[in-house]
C-alpha positions in Angstrom: 78.8 -145.2 -12.6 78.2 -143.8 -9.2 79.0 -144.8 -6.0 78.5 -144.5 -2.3 81.4 -146.1 0.4 79.2 -146.8 3.9 79.8 -148.6 6.9 78.0 -151.9 7.0 78.2 -153.8 11.2 74.9 -155.8 10.9 75.0 -159.1 13.6 73.6 -162.2 11.7 70.6 -162.4 13.6 69.8 -158.2 12.3 70.9 -160.3 9.2 68.8 -163.7 8.5 65.3 -161.1 9.5 66.5 -159.8 5.8 67.0 -163.0 5.0 64.4 -164.4 5.8 61.8 -161.8 4.0 60.7 -160.2 6.0 62.9 -157.1 6.2 63.4 -156.1 2.2 65.3 -153.6 1.5 68.8 -152.4 3.9 69.4 -148.1 5.1 72.9 -147.0 5.6 74.5 -144.1 5.5 77.5 -142.9 3.4 80.6 -142.4 5.0 79.9 -138.0 3.8 76.3 -138.3 4.9 74.4 -139.4 3.0 71.4 -142.0 3.1 71.0 -144.9 1.0 68.7 -147.9 0.8 69.4 -151.1 -1.0 67.8 -154.3 -1.4 69.4 -156.5 1.3 70.7 -159.8 -0.2 73.3 -158.1 -2.4 74.7 -158.3 1.0 74.6 -162.8 0.5 77.7 -162.8 -0.8 79.7 -160.9 2.3 77.7 -162.5 5.3 79.7 -164.2 8.0 78.4 -165.7 11.7 78.6 -162.6 13.2 76.3 -161.5 9.9 77.7 -158.7 8.1 80.7 -156.3 9.2 83.0 -154.0 6.9 83.4 -150.7 4.4 82.2 -151.5 1.4 81.4 -149.5 -2.7 77.8 -149.9 -3.5 77.5 -148.7 -7.1 74.1 -147.2 -9.1 73.9 -146.5 -12.5 73.1 -143.3 -13.8 69.4 -143.9 -12.9 70.2 -144.7 -9.6 69.9 -148.6 -10.1 71.6 -150.9 -8.3 74.8 -152.1 -10.2 77.3 -153.1 -7.3 79.0 -153.6 -4.0 81.9 -154.7 -3.6 83.7 -154.9 0.0 86.7 -152.6 1.3 88.4 -153.7 3.8 
């Protein structure tokens, strides 16, 4: 299973617009410079009063479909 590492700094207000459905996808640059797009709802377990902060590994299957996300720090 392939994966990308991304560092996210999403404010609580920005995440609320994703959570409320006005934005469905998140775009981020991985630490190796690749762009990745993924559904905003995969971040729900990591939302705090500050939003979503941290470094995450996003895992994909052989068809580049999302499989899982893990917080690294």
